C-alpha positions in Angstrom: 36.0 38.2 116.2 33.3 39.3 114.1 33.4 42.6 112.0 32.4 44.8 114.8 35.0 43.5 116.9 37.9 43.5 114.6 36.8 47.1 113.9 36.6 48.1 117.5 40.2 46.7 118.0 42.1 48.3 115.2 40.3 51.7 116.4 41.6 51.0 120.0 45.2 49.7 118.7 45.4 52.9 116.3 44.1 55.4 119.2 46.8 53.7 121.7 49.3 54.0 119.1 48.7 57.5 118.6 48.3 58.4 122.2 51.9 56.9 123.0 53.1 58.9 120.0 52.2 62.0 121.2 53.1 61.2 125.4 56.7 60.1 123.7 56.9 63.8 121.3 55.7 65.8 124.6 58.2 64.1 127.1 60.9 64.7 124.8 60.1 68.2 123.9 59.5 69.0 127.7 62.9 67.4 128.9 64.5 68.6 125.2 67.9 66.7 125.9 69.7 68.2 122.8 68.0 71.9 124.2 66.5 72.3 120.7 63.3 74.3 122.0 64.2 75.6 125.3 66.7 76.2 128.2 66.9 74.1 131.1 63.7 73.3 132.9 64.4 73.5 136.8 65.8 70.6 138.2 67.5 69.8 135.3 71.1 70.2 134.1 72.8 70.5 131.1 74.0 66.8 130.5 76.3 66.6 127.3 76.4 63.1 125.5 76.6 64.4 121.5 78.1 67.3 120.6 76.8 66.7 116.8 73.2 67.2 118.1 73.6 69.5 121.0 76.0 72.1 120.0 73.8 74.3 117.9 70.5 73.9 120.8 72.9 74.7 123.5 74.2 78.3 121.7 70.7 79.0 121.2 68.9 78.3 124.2 71.5 77.5 127.4 73.0 80.5 129.4 76.8 81.4 128.8 78.6 84.6 128.5 81.8 83.2 127.0 82.6 80.1 124.7 85.2 77.4 124.1 85.9 76.9 120.0 87.7 74.0 118.8 88.1 70.2 117.3 88.5 67.1 118.6 91.6 67.8 120.4 90.0 70.3 122.4 87.0 68.3 123.9 89.1 66.7 126.8 89.7 70.6 128.2 87.6 71.2 131.4 85.6 74.6 130.7 85.0 74.9 134.4 88.7 75.9 134.6 87.8 79.0 132.6 84.9 79.7 134.5 86.6 79.9 137.9 89.4 82.2 136.6 87.2 84.8 135.1 84.1 84.0 137.0 82.3 83.4 133.6 79.9 80.7 132.2 81.7 79.1 129.0 79.6 76.8 126.8 82.0 74.3 125.2 81.1 75.0 120.6 83.3 71.9 119.7 83.3 69.5 116.7 85.5 66.5 116.0 87.5 67.6 112.5 86.4 71.5 113.1 86.8 73.6 109.9 87.3 77.2 110.3 83.8 77.4 108.9 82.3 75.4 111.3 83.8 77.5 114.3 82.8 80.8 112.6 79.5 79.3 112.4 79.2 78.7 115.9 80.5 81.8 117.0 78.1 84.0 114.7 75.2 81.7 116.1 76.8 82.5 119.8 77.0 86.5 119.0 73.6 86.1 117.5 72.2 84.9 120.7 74.5 86.5 123.7 76.8 88.8 124.7 80.3 87.1 124.9 83.0 88.4 127.3 85.3 85.7 126.2 86.1 83.5 123.3 88.7 80.7 123.6 89.8 79.2 120.5 91.6 76.2 120.3 93.3 76.7 117.1 95.1 74.0 114.9 96.2 74.5 111.5 94.0 72.0 109.9 91.1 74.7 110.5 93.0 77.2 108.6 94.2 75.1 105.8 90.7 73.8 104.9 88.5 75.1 101.8 86.1 78.1 103.5 83.6 76.6 101.1 83.2 73.4 103.1 79.6 73.1 104.7 79.6 74.4 107.8 78.6 72.4 111.1 79.0 69.5 108.9 78.8 66.7 111.6 75.3 68.8 113.1 71.7 66.7 112.2 70.4 69.0 109.8 66.6 68.6 111.5 68.5 70.1 114.6 69.5 73.1 113.1 67.0 74.2 110.0 63.9 75.7 110.8 61.6 73.3 109.5 59.1 71.6 112.2 58.3 68.8 110.1 61.3 67.4 110.5 61.7 67.3 114.1 59.9 64.0 114.1 63.3 62.4 113.7 64.1 64.4 117.1 61.0 63.5 119.2 60.1 60.3 117.5 63.6 59.3 118.0 64.5 55.9 119.7 67.9 56.8 121.1 66.8 59.8 122.3 63.7 58.1 124.1 65.6 55.4 125.8 69.2 56.7 125.8 69.5 60.6 125.6 66.2 61.5 127.6 66.7 59.1 130.9 70.5 59.6 130.8 69.8 63.5 131.5 66.9 62.8 133.9 69.2 60.7 136.0 72.5 62.2 135.6 70.8 65.6 136.7 70.2 64.0 139.9 74.0 64.1 140.9 75.5 67.1 142.9 78.8 66.5 141.4 78.2 66.3 137.9 80.8 68.9 136.2 79.0 70.7 133.0 82.7 71.7 132.1 83.7 68.2 131.2 81.3 68.1 128.4 81.8 65.8 125.3 85.1 64.7 127.3 86.2 61.3 126.0 88.7 60.4 128.3 86.8 58.1 130.1 85.9 55.9 126.9 89.5 55.4 125.7 92.8 53.9 126.7 95.8 56.0 126.9 99.2 54.1 126.2 102.0 54.3 123.9 100.6 50.9 122.7 97.3 51.9 121.7 98.7 55.3 120.4 100.8 53.9 117.7 98.5 50.9 117.2 96.6 53.9 115.1 99.2 55.2 113.3 99.9 54.0 109.9 102.3 55.6 107.8 102.0 55.5 104.1 105.4 55.4 102.0 108.2 57.9 101.9 108.4 61.1 102.8 106.9 63.4 100.2 108.4 67.1 99.3 107.4 69.9 101.3 104.0 71.6 99.9 105.1 75.2 99.2 103.7 77.7 101.2 103.0 80.3 98.2 100.5 77.8 96.2 97.8 79.7 95.2 95.1 77.2 96.2 97.0 76.6 99.7 97.1 80.9 100.0 93.4 81.2 98.9 91.9 79.0 101.8 94.2 80.8 104.6 93.4 83.8 103.6 89.9 83.2 103.1 89.6 81.6 106.7 91.5 84.4 108.3 89.5 86.9 106.5 86.1 85.5 108.3 88.0 85.0 112.0 89.3 88.6 111.4 85.6 90.2 110.8 84.4 88.6 113.7 87.3 90.0 116.0 86.9 93.1 114.4 83.2 93.2 115.0 83.1 92.3 118.5 86.1 94.9 120.4 84.1 94.0 123.6 85.1 90.1 123.6 88.4 89.2 124.7 89.6 86.7 122.3 92.2 84.0 124.0 93.4 81.9 121.2 95.8 78.7 121.8 97.8 76.5 119.7 96.5 72.8 120.3 98.5 70.0 121.1 99.0 67.1 119.0 101.4 64.0 119.3 104.3 63.2 117.8 102.6 60.5 115.5 100.2 63.2 114.0 103.3 65.3 113.4 104.9 62.3 111.9 101.8 62.0 109.6 102.2 65.4 108.1 105.7 65.4 107.9 105.5 62.5 105.4 102.4 64.2 103.4 104.5 67.4 103.1 102.2 69.7 105.0 104.7 70.7 107.9 105.6 74.0 106.6 102.1 75.0 105.5 100.9 74.2 108.9 103.8 76.2 110.3 103.1 78.7 108.4 99.2 78.6 109.2 99.8 79.4 113.0 102.1 82.3 111.8 99.9 83.9 109.4 96.9 83.6 112.1 99.2 85.6 114.5 100.1 88.1 111.7 96.7 88.7 111.4 95.1 89.1 114.5 97.9 90.3 116.9 97.5 93.6 116.0 94.1 93.6 117.8 93.8 94.9 121.4 90.9 92.2 122.3 93.5 89.1 121.0 95.7 87.5 122.5 97.7 84.0 121.5 99.3 81.9 123.9 101.2 78.7 122.9 99.4 76.2 125.1 101.8 73.1 125.1 101.9 72.8 121.2 105.9 72.7 121.3 106.4 71.2 124.8 108.7 68.3 124.2 107.5 66.1 127.1 103.8 66.6 125.9 104.4 65.9 122.2 106.7 62.7 122.9 105.0 61.2 125.9 102.5 58.3 124.4 101.7 57.2 127.9 99.0 60.2 127.4 97.6 59.3 124.0 95.0 57.3 123.2 95.8 57.2 119.5 97.9 59.1 117.2 96.8 62.5 118.0 94.2 62.9 121.0 95.7 63.6 124.8 94.2 62.6 127.8 92.8 65.0 130.6 96.0 65.9 132.2 97.9 67.2 129.2 94.6 68.9 128.1 94.2 71.2 131.5 98.0 72.3 130.5 96.8 73.9 127.6 93.8 75.7 129.6 96.3 76.4 132.3 98.5 78.2 130.2 96.0 80.7 129.0 94.7 81.3 132.6 98.3 82.1 134.0 98.7 84.4 131.3 102.5 82.4 130.6 103.9 82.0 127.0 102.4 84.6 125.0 103.0 84.5 121.4 103.3 87.8 119.5 104.0 88.7 116.0 108.0 89.0 117.6 108.3 85.7 118.9 106.1 83.5 116.9 109.1 82.3 114.5 111.0 81.3 117.9 108.5 79.5 119.2 107.8 77.7 115.9 111.3 77.2 115.9 111.0 74.7 118.5 108.2 72.7 117.4 110.4 72.0 114.2 113.5 71.3 116.0 111.1 68.1 118.1 110.0 66.8 114.9 113.3 67.1 113.4 114.8 65.1 116.2 112.3 62.7 116.1 112.8 61.9 112.4 116.2 61.8 112.6 116.0 59.3 115.4 113.4 57.3 113.3 116.0 56.7 110.9 118.9 56.1 113.0 117.0 53.3 114.7 114.8 52.3 111.9 112.0 51.5 114.7 109.5 53.4 117.0 110.8 51.7 120.1 113.0 54.7 121.3 109.1 55.9 121.7 109.2 54.1 125.0 111.8 56.2 126.2 109.7 58.8 127.0 107.2 57.4 129.0 106.7 58.0 132.6 
């Protein structure tokens, strides 16, 4: 090939490459599986697969008038239950291991973009006990939540988006039975059984002395976190806030019995009720957080913490059915039920010297 031919080949190569890059970028921007630029186009459905990439865009661009907030222990709740019960459209704003500052960040973003009728908040004690100055939205990709258009190349020239997320959205949008309420539901990807739950549980060492609930750093954390939540509740009296205590399996509670955090976790929930129960737009529900069968039956767990679809729907139905409401008057009694379940478990574990008795709770 002579010099002139080589030059033409190079020009054609780079020209074709430029065209392909432009087509790739345009196709991602049009389909927009992470809802980064716009809402849904006609014929497309909000196909959820990656909370760490989609929550921000969904809160900004999709249509909703209610939000379900929480960590991974709320991901398997079908938000369609709330939609059917209240005649609303609920968007899931969830993040694995979500701290309070992350969920407050989500909720502020939702209020900036929508008028909310309801907020359903799966409240686990970890959220309240983490430092308020942790980076909010820590699991979210920076290039999808900042306003810098130049780093969007990480989105529209992303091989996973082009070959996985975008085709997945187009394909699933064709299915009439698709249920957006099961956004980020990971139950189909997991095995739920006592064996798989126990396989993830690695209790370390002897039981630690219980950490005091009057520790300076601990009080600083829970007060700062609850200040931020209370500010949102007070600022939006037209929005109904429905908090429910989240479910965790007995193995999760055993871990925190051993590391001395139990009393702090009980106190964190109690603190939340004391701070917020005075507001007319706030209701607390026990969910099934202290239901012995739900806590002890490892048939419904894929690891030491996360329950299956069935148990998660029980959490939602507690709210919908308006049963087992927690107030400042009965919260200590409700916490005492959980305390008793955990004590019975730890006593039995000491007596037996092994975990075999947990199989007695399977159905």
